[in-house]
N, C-alpha and C positions, 0 to 999 in steps of 0.2 A: 411640424410633426404631423398635422392633419393632412398635409399634402402627401406625405409619404404613406401614412397609414390608411387614408381614405381615398383621396382623389386619384393618385397614381394607381393604387390597387384596384379601385373600381373600374378604371379605364382598361387595365390589363384583363380584369375579370370579364368585362363586357366583350372584349375582343375574343377571349376564349369561348364564351358562351355563343357568340355569333358564329364563330367557326364550327363549333360543335353541332350547332343546329343544322348545319349543312349535311351532316351524316345521318343515316337512318337510326331509328331507335328513340327511346324516351329519355328526356333529360329533366331532372328535378334539381333545382338549385334553391337551397335555403340560405338566407343571409341574416346577419345580425342587424338590429335596428339602426345602428350607426351608419350602415351603408345605404340606408333608404331615405335619408333626409337631404334636402338641398339640391342645388343646381348641378352638383357633381355626383349625385347618387348613382347607384348601379342602374336603376331603371332609366335615368336621364341619359346615361352613357349608352345603354342599349337602344334607346330611341334614336340617338344620333346615327346608329348603325342600321336603323330600320327594323329593329326587333321589338315587338310589343311584349311588355312585361305586365303581368296581371297578378294581383293578390288573390290567394286562394283562401277562402273562409273555411274555418274548421269548427 
């Protein structure tokens, strides 16, 4: 279940973000905490694609 809900989804999401970043404009992505933990997190997937993800303090 975790593979379908988190791992696979994070990989697809990271691909989308990386491709979207190639287009002009501003992109804001908000994610739930479950997608930010572990070796298969969204930011880990983005790093594999060469995209730096950074937490925004508010």
